[in-house]
C-alpha positions in Angstrom: 44.4 -42.0 -27.8 42.1 -44.8 -26.6 39.5 -44.3 -23.9 41.4 -46.2 -21.2 44.3 -43.7 -21.3 44.0 -40.6 -19.1 45.2 -37.3 -20.4 45.7 -34.5 -17.9 45.7 -30.9 -19.0 49.1 -29.1 -18.5 47.9 -27.3 -15.4 47.4 -30.6 -13.7 51.1 -31.4 -13.8 52.0 -28.0 -12.5 49.5 -28.4 -9.6 51.0 -31.8 -8.8 54.5 -30.2 -8.7 53.3 -27.3 -6.5 50.8 -29.1 -4.2 51.6 -32.8 -4.4 49.5 -35.5 -6.0 46.5 -35.3 -3.7 44.5 -37.9 -5.6 47.3 -40.5 -5.2 47.7 -39.7 -1.6 44.0 -39.9 -1.0 43.8 -43.2 -2.8 46.6 -44.6 -0.7 45.0 -43.5 2.6 41.7 -44.9 1.5 43.3 -48.3 0.7 45.1 -48.3 4.1 41.8 -47.5 5.9 40.0 -50.3 4.1 42.7 -52.7 5.0 42.6 -51.7 8.7 38.8 -51.8 8.7 38.9 -55.4 7.3 41.3 -56.4 10.0 39.3 -54.8 12.7 36.1 -56.4 11.5 37.7 -59.9 11.0 36.3 -62.1 13.7 37.7 -65.3 12.2 40.4 -65.6 14.9 37.9 -65.1 17.7 35.5 -67.7 16.2 38.4 -70.1 15.7 39.5 -69.7 19.4 36.0 -70.2 20.6 35.6 -73.3 18.5 38.9 -74.6 19.9 37.8 -74.0 23.4 34.5 -75.7 22.8 36.1 -78.7 21.2 38.7 -79.0 24.0 36.3 -78.5 26.9 35.0 -81.3 29.1 31.3 -81.9 29.6 30.0 -84.4 32.1 26.8 -84.7 30.1 28.3 -85.9 26.8 
């Protein structure tokens, strides 16, 4: 077996059957949370809207 392959002891499979695959569920929730955080912290749309307002606004002093 090469080092990149993961071998789980037999008890692991039994626990997964009895309790569910907590590690996979945790990983999935963490990835969803990261995605939601990226979206919440993405200000690019706000900046784009501000830039569009500034470009389209009229100034008597230009």
